[in-house]
C-alpha positions in Angstrom: -54.0 -0.1 60.4 -51.3 2.7 59.9 -47.6 2.6 60.5 -46.4 4.7 63.3 -43.2 6.5 62.8 -40.6 8.5 64.6 -37.9 10.6 62.6 -35.3 12.2 64.1 -33.8 15.1 62.6 -36.9 15.6 60.4 -36.6 19.6 60.1 -34.5 20.4 57.1 -32.0 18.4 54.8 -32.3 14.7 54.3 -34.9 14.3 57.3 -37.5 16.6 56.0 -36.9 14.7 52.6 -37.4 11.5 54.5 -40.8 12.9 55.9 -41.9 14.3 52.8 -41.6 10.7 51.3 -44.5 9.6 53.4 -47.1 11.6 52.4 -48.7 9.3 50.3 -48.7 6.5 53.1 -50.5 5.0 55.9 -48.3 6.4 58.1 -48.3 8.5 61.1 -44.9 10.3 61.9 -43.4 11.9 64.4 -40.7 13.9 64.0 -37.6 15.3 66.2 -36.7 18.9 65.2 -39.4 20.1 63.4 -42.1 23.3 64.2 -44.9 20.5 64.0 -42.8 17.7 66.1 -40.5 17.6 69.3 -37.6 19.9 69.4 -35.0 17.9 71.0 -31.2 18.7 72.0 -29.1 15.5 71.6 -26.1 16.7 73.3 -28.2 16.5 76.2 -27.8 12.5 77.7 -31.6 12.7 78.8 -32.7 13.7 75.5 -33.4 10.0 73.9 -35.2 9.0 76.9 -37.5 12.1 76.8 -37.8 12.0 72.7 -38.7 8.3 72.9 -41.4 8.9 75.9 -43.1 11.8 73.9 -43.4 10.3 70.6 -44.5 7.0 72.4 -47.3 9.3 74.0 -48.4 11.1 70.8 -48.6 8.1 68.7 -51.1 6.2 71.3 -47.9 3.7 73.3 -47.1 2.2 69.6 -43.8 3.1 67.6 -43.2 0.9 64.5 -40.3 2.0 62.7 -37.6 4.4 64.6 -35.2 6.3 61.5 -32.3 7.9 63.4 -31.2 10.6 60.8 -30.2 13.5 63.4 -26.6 14.1 63.2 -23.9 16.9 63.3 -20.9 17.6 60.9 -18.4 19.7 62.9 -14.9 20.6 62.5 -12.5 19.3 65.1 -8.4 20.2 63.9 -5.6 18.1 65.3 -4.1 21.6 66.4 -6.9 22.9 68.8 -6.4 22.5 72.4 -6.1 18.9 73.4 -9.6 19.2 75.8 -11.4 21.1 73.2 -10.4 19.0 70.7 -11.5 15.7 73.2 -14.8 17.5 73.9 -15.9 18.0 70.4 -15.4 14.5 69.9 -17.4 13.0 72.9 -20.5 15.8 71.5 -20.4 14.4 68.0 -20.2 11.3 69.2 -23.0 11.6 71.7 -25.0 13.2 68.9 -24.3 10.6 66.4 -23.9 7.5 67.9 -24.9 7.7 71.6 -28.4 9.1 70.8 -29.3 6.8 68.2 -28.0 3.7 70.2 -30.1 4.7 73.4 -33.2 5.1 71.1 -32.5 1.6 69.5 -32.4 0.2 72.7 -35.7 1.7 73.8 -37.4 0.4 70.4 -36.4 -3.0 71.1 -37.3 -3.2 74.3 -40.5 -1.8 73.3 -41.2 -4.6 70.6 -40.0 -7.2 72.9 -42.4 -6.1 75.5 -45.3 -6.1 73.2 -43.9 -9.2 71.1 -44.4 -7.4 67.8 -41.9 -6.5 65.0 -40.1 -3.5 64.3 -37.8 -1.6 61.8 -34.9 0.7 62.5 -33.2 2.5 59.9 -30.0 4.5 60.7 -28.5 6.9 58.4 -25.0 6.3 58.2 -22.4 7.8 55.9 -19.8 6.9 53.0 -17.2 8.1 55.9 -17.9 5.0 57.5 -15.9 3.2 54.9 -13.9 5.6 53.1 -13.0 8.3 56.3 -13.2 11.6 55.9 -10.5 14.7 56.5 -8.0 15.2 59.0 -10.7 17.3 61.0 -13.4 14.6 61.1 -12.5 11.9 62.6 -15.1 11.9 64.9 -17.5 12.0 62.2 -16.3 9.1 60.4 -15.9 6.9 63.9 -19.5 7.9 64.5 -20.7 6.7 61.4 -18.6 3.7 61.5 -20.0 2.8 64.9 -23.6 3.4 63.5 -22.7 0.4 60.6 -21.3 -1.9 63.5 -24.7 -1.1 65.5 -27.2 -2.0 62.7 -25.4 -5.0 61.6 -25.0 -6.6 65.3 -29.0 -5.2 66.0 -29.7 -7.5 62.6 -28.1 -10.2 63.9 -29.4 -10.2 66.9 -32.6 -10.0 66.8 -33.9 -10.9 63.3 -36.0 -14.0 64.6 -38.1 -11.9 66.5 -39.6 -9.9 63.5 -36.6 -6.8 64.4 -34.9 -5.6 61.4 -32.4 -3.1 61.0 -31.2 -1.4 58.0 -28.0 1.5 57.6 -27.9 3.9 54.5 -24.7 5.8 53.9 -24.7 8.4 51.5 -21.8 10.4 50.3 -22.3 14.0 49.8 -25.8 15.4 49.2 -27.5 18.5 47.9 -29.0 20.1 51.6 -28.8 23.4 51.1 -28.2 26.0 48.2 -26.1 24.7 45.3 -23.5 27.2 44.7 -22.9 27.7 48.5 -22.6 23.9 49.2 -20.2 23.3 46.6 -18.1 26.3 47.3 -17.6 25.1 50.7 -17.0 21.8 49.9 -14.1 22.2 47.4 -16.6 22.9 44.4 -15.1 21.0 40.8 -12.8 18.9 43.2 -15.7 17.5 45.0 -18.0 17.1 41.9 -14.5 15.4 40.0 -14.3 12.6 43.0 -18.0 11.6 42.0 -18.6 9.6 38.6 -22.1 10.7 38.4 -20.9 13.9 38.4 -23.1 15.3 40.7 -23.6 15.2 44.6 -27.0 13.0 45.2 -30.4 14.7 45.8 -31.7 14.7 49.4 -35.2 12.9 47.5 -32.9 10.2 46.5 -31.7 9.2 50.0 -35.2 9.5 51.0 -36.3 7.3 48.5 -34.2 4.4 50.1 -35.1 5.4 53.4 -38.5 4.9 52.7 -38.2 1.4 51.4 -36.4 0.4 54.3 -38.7 1.9 56.7 -41.8 0.4 54.9 -41.1 -2.5 52.2 -37.5 -3.9 52.2 -38.3 -7.5 52.6 -37.2 -9.3 55.6 -34.0 -11.3 54.3 -32.3 -7.9 53.3 -32.2 -7.0 57.2 -28.4 -5.8 58.3 -27.8 -4.6 54.5 -25.7 -1.2 54.3 -27.4 1.0 51.4 -24.8 2.7 49.9 -26.1 5.8 47.6 -22.9 8.1 46.5 -22.9 8.1 42.9 -19.7 5.8 42.9 -17.6 7.8 44.6 -16.9 4.8 46.8 -17.8 1.5 45.9 -17.7 -1.9 48.0 
């Protein structure tokens, strides 16, 4: 029987690589944000429920794995207007954390109602532990929240066969190499990574696929780093 997967943020970067990683597996995947999938704006509070229901219909009423990959990384300088700063904070929390939390809740309730196991893979970030720049408090906080949420889910529902994993990438090559590095400090960025390069999206996808399909149940609650040793815990 095919594994049914809902993957958010599937249109590009890490999400597209994750979708591609399943091409030889017996899976049916619905991607959010793809041309062939379900377009969704997570800034809309109604979006997570609408996405879940559409994906459930498209997958014949069964979802086995939820991969929360959608997110935004936007600047929020301290010196802007206070109301704008708060609005930026709340948008990032809504898109990066609250929408993922809603989908996790919907998935858990689905599996409990069906009496079946399920898996959640949450894409967090190195920033959850290391923090981020002064213009990205909100991003770091949202990813730290995702890690805490993942651990809570793992501890709360393991005996029901509901497993949860978090993946924490550092900088990842999601665009043209030169432009990407230039926009993030170039050689200074690389100097902070002992491996000497940023991660490829395919490397992150390896971990996501592993957690979604074959990670042993005793690994539930694991937070997996993939950052070239730029932050080690």
